[in-house]
C-alpha positions in Angstrom: 1.4 -17.7 3.8 3.7 -17.1 0.8 7.2 -18.5 0.1 9.0 -15.2 0.0 11.7 -13.6 2.1 10.2 -11.6 4.9 11.6 -8.9 7.2 10.0 -6.8 9.9 11.2 -3.3 10.8 10.1 -2.0 14.2 10.0 1.8 13.5 11.2 4.0 16.4 12.2 7.6 16.6 15.9 6.7 16.6 15.7 4.4 13.6 18.1 5.6 10.9 17.7 5.3 7.1 20.7 3.0 6.9 18.9 0.7 9.4 16.4 0.2 6.6 18.5 0.3 3.4 21.8 -1.1 4.7 25.2 0.5 4.7 28.8 0.0 3.5 31.0 -1.3 6.3 34.8 -1.1 6.2 36.4 -4.6 6.3 39.7 -4.3 8.1 40.9 -7.7 6.8 40.4 -6.8 3.1 40.8 -3.0 3.6 37.7 -2.6 1.5 34.1 -1.4 2.0 31.5 -4.1 2.0 27.8 -3.5 1.5 25.6 -5.1 4.1 22.0 -5.0 2.9 19.2 -3.9 5.2 15.7 -5.4 5.7 14.4 -3.5 2.6 16.1 -6.2 0.5 13.5 -8.8 1.6 10.5 -9.5 -0.7 7.9 -8.7 1.8 8.8 -5.9 4.3 6.6 -5.1 7.3 7.2 -1.5 8.6 5.5 -1.7 12.0 4.3 1.6 13.4 5.8 3.5 10.5 4.7 6.8 11.8 6.7 6.5 14.9 9.9 7.0 13.0 11.2 10.3 11.5 10.3 11.6 8.0 13.9 11.1 7.0 13.8 7.4 7.7 10.3 7.1 6.2 11.7 8.6 3.0 14.2 5.7 2.8 11.3 3.6 1.6 10.3 5.9 -1.2 12.6 4.7 -4.0 12.1 1.0 -3.1 8.3 1.4 -3.1 8.2 3.4 -6.4 10.8 1.7 -8.5 11.7 -1.6 -6.8 15.3 -0.6 -6.3 17.5 1.0 -3.6 20.4 3.4 -4.0 23.1 3.3 -1.3 26.4 5.2 -1.6 25.8 5.9 -5.2 25.2 2.3 -6.2 21.7 1.1 -7.3 20.5 -2.3 -6.2 17.5 -3.9 -7.9 15.1 -5.7 -5.5 14.0 -9.2 -6.3 10.3 -9.5 -7.3 7.8 -9.7 -5.9 8.4 -6.8 -3.7 5.8 -5.5 -1.2 5.9 -3.1 1.7 3.2 -3.5 4.3 3.0 -0.8 7.0 1.0 -0.3 10.2 0.6 3.1 11.9 -0.7 4.5 15.2 -3.5 7.0 15.2 -2.0 10.4 14.3 -3.2 12.0 17.4 -1.1 9.7 19.6 2.0 11.2 21.2 5.3 10.5 19.5 4.0 10.1 15.9 5.2 11.7 12.7 2.6 12.0 9.9 3.7 10.4 6.7 4.5 12.8 3.9 2.0 13.0 1.0 4.7 11.6 -1.4 5.0 8.4 0.7 1.3 8.0 1.3 0.8 8.1 -2.4 3.1 5.1 -2.9 0.9 2.8 -0.8 -1.5 1.0 -3.1 -4.4 0.7 -0.6 -5.1 1.5 3.1 -7.4 -0.5 5.4 -8.6 0.3 8.9 -9.0 -3.0 10.7 -10.5 -1.8 13.9 -11.4 -4.0 16.9 -12.6 -7.6 16.5 -16.2 -8.5 17.5 -16.7 -10.3 20.8 -17.2 -13.6 18.9 -14.0 -13.1 16.9 -12.0 -12.2 20.0 -13.3 -15.4 21.8 -12.2 -17.4 18.8 -8.8 -15.7 18.9 -8.3 -16.7 22.5 -9.3 -20.3 21.7 -6.8 -20.5 18.9 -4.0 -19.1 21.0 -4.5 -21.4 24.0 -1.9 -24.0 23.1 0.3 -22.0 20.7 0.4 -19.4 18.0 -1.4 -20.4 14.8 1.2 -18.6 12.7 3.8 -21.2 13.9 1.9 -23.8 11.9 1.5 -21.9 8.7 3.0 -23.4 5.6 3.6 -21.6 2.3 0.7 -22.1 -0.2 2.3 -20.2 -3.1 5.8 -19.5 -4.3 7.4 -16.2 -5.3 7.3 -17.2 -9.0 3.6 -18.0 -8.8 2.9 -14.5 -7.3 4.8 -12.9 -10.1 2.8 -15.0 -12.6 -0.4 -13.8 -11.0 0.7 -10.2 -11.2 1.3 -10.6 -14.9 -2.1 -12.3 -15.3 -3.8 -9.4 -13.6 -2.2 -6.9 -16.0 -3.8 -8.9 -18.8 -7.3 -8.3 -17.5 -9.2 -6.3 -20.0 -10.3 -2.7 -19.1 -12.8 -1.2 -21.5 -12.2 2.4 -22.7 -15.4 3.5 -21.0 -14.2 2.0 -17.7 -10.8 3.7 -18.0 -12.6 7.0 -18.6 -14.8 6.3 -15.6 -12.1 5.7 -13.1 -10.0 8.6 -14.5 -13.0 10.9 -14.1 -13.4 9.8 -10.4 -9.8 10.8 -9.7 -10.1 14.1 -11.6 -13.3 14.9 -9.6 -11.4 14.7 -6.3 -8.9 17.4 -7.5 -11.6 20.0 -7.8 -13.7 18.9 -4.8 -14.5 21.8 -2.4 -13.7 19.8 0.7 -10.2 18.8 -0.5 -7.0 20.8 -0.6 -5.3 17.8 -2.3 -7.0 15.2 -4.5 -5.8 12.1 -6.2 -2.6 12.2 -8.2 -1.8 10.4 -11.5 -0.4 7.6 -9.3 -3.9 7.3 -7.8 -5.3 6.7 -11.3 -2.8 4.0 -11.8 -3.5 2.4 -8.5 -7.3 2.5 -9.1 -6.7 0.9 -12.5 -4.5 -1.9 -11.2 -6.7 -2.7 -8.2 -9.8 -2.8 -10.3 -8.1 -5.4 -12.6 -7.1 -7.4 -9.5 -10.7 -7.3 -8.1 -12.0 -8.5 -11.5 -9.5 -11.4 -11.5 -10.5 -12.3 -7.9 -14.1 -12.5 -9.0 -13.1 -14.9 -11.8 -13.5 -12.4 -14.7 -11.0 -11.4 -17.4 -12.6 -8.0 -17.7 -13.3 -5.0 -15.4 -16.8 -3.8 -14.6 -17.6 -0.4 -13.0 -18.6 -2.2 -9.8 -15.0 -3.3 -9.5 -13.9 0.3 -9.5 -16.5 1.3 -6.9 -15.5 -1.6 -4.7 -11.9 -0.6 -4.4 -12.2 3.2 -4.7 -12.3 4.0 -1.0 -9.3 1.8 -0.1 -7.3 3.3 -2.9 -8.2 7.0 -2.7 -8.8 8.0 0.9 -5.2 8.0 2.2 -4.1 10.2 -0.8 -6.5 13.0 0.0 -6.0 16.0 2.2 -9.1 17.6 3.7 -9.4 21.4 4.1 -9.3 22.5 7.7 -12.9 23.9 7.5 -14.0 20.5 6.2 -12.4 18.7 9.2 -14.3 21.1 11.5 -17.5 20.0 9.8 -16.6 16.3 10.5 -16.2 15.6 6.8 -14.0 12.5 6.2 -12.2 11.4 3.1 -14.5 8.4 2.9 -17.5 10.8 2.7 -15.8 12.6 -0.2 -15.2 9.3 -2.1 -18.9 8.3 -1.5 -20.0 11.6 -2.9 -17.8 11.3 -5.9 -19.0 7.8 -6.7 -22.6 9.0 -6.4 -21.9 12.0 -8.7 -19.8 10.5 -11.5 -22.0 8.8 -14.1 -21.5 5.1 -14.3 -20.9 3.8 -17.9 -23.2 1.3 -19.4 -21.3 -1.6 -21.0 -22.5 -4.0 -23.6 -21.6 -7.7 -23.7 -18.3 -8.7 -22.2 -16.8 -5.2 -22.0 
């Protein structure tokens, strides 16, 4: 648990962009318009079932996710750091879902598929929920300022020139892959760079190794790729493509601390 402002947005087909960003409301007492901020002005925003809302409303998140600010009625508002959007989505073959545009998918740093818990995990879950919800007992273990400090520390993690070339080659390889109609964008390279730094920091190192890049590549790249129709018919997945790319691109050999 973190000591940040949190808001949850339940995405539905009738959700409007102003329900996310906020809107200017006319105050009859002062005869002036007053801006009432929406949930996007929290520091951690959960967009639950994001693909149940329309592309127009989904697009309301784009500026905030890319630049950390929101423009409403011609006025730009800067969001307080740290700012993070977490989204869940239903399987795209479910009725009443709207696939996310490529531009928005590209703005999510990573994607994870949680799946179902094991039987042992589910039994443990029932035990924990018997007398109350565990989340009700959570206390913040880190402040917003500490998170910002950690983000700055991650940016200071050293990335050798060979590793930078390695991760860039991985992304470039996806752009020419025969199974993809759309590969990784420059934003994918940045995301792979940053997450590799974070993985190294989590491992207690101040430098990135090629294994850090490999470890995060699937989570960073798969949601940014678009498979060709014929590849889908052959049951090829984006994860398969990433695995093939990682097996093809030569891994650099580093000396010393590099």
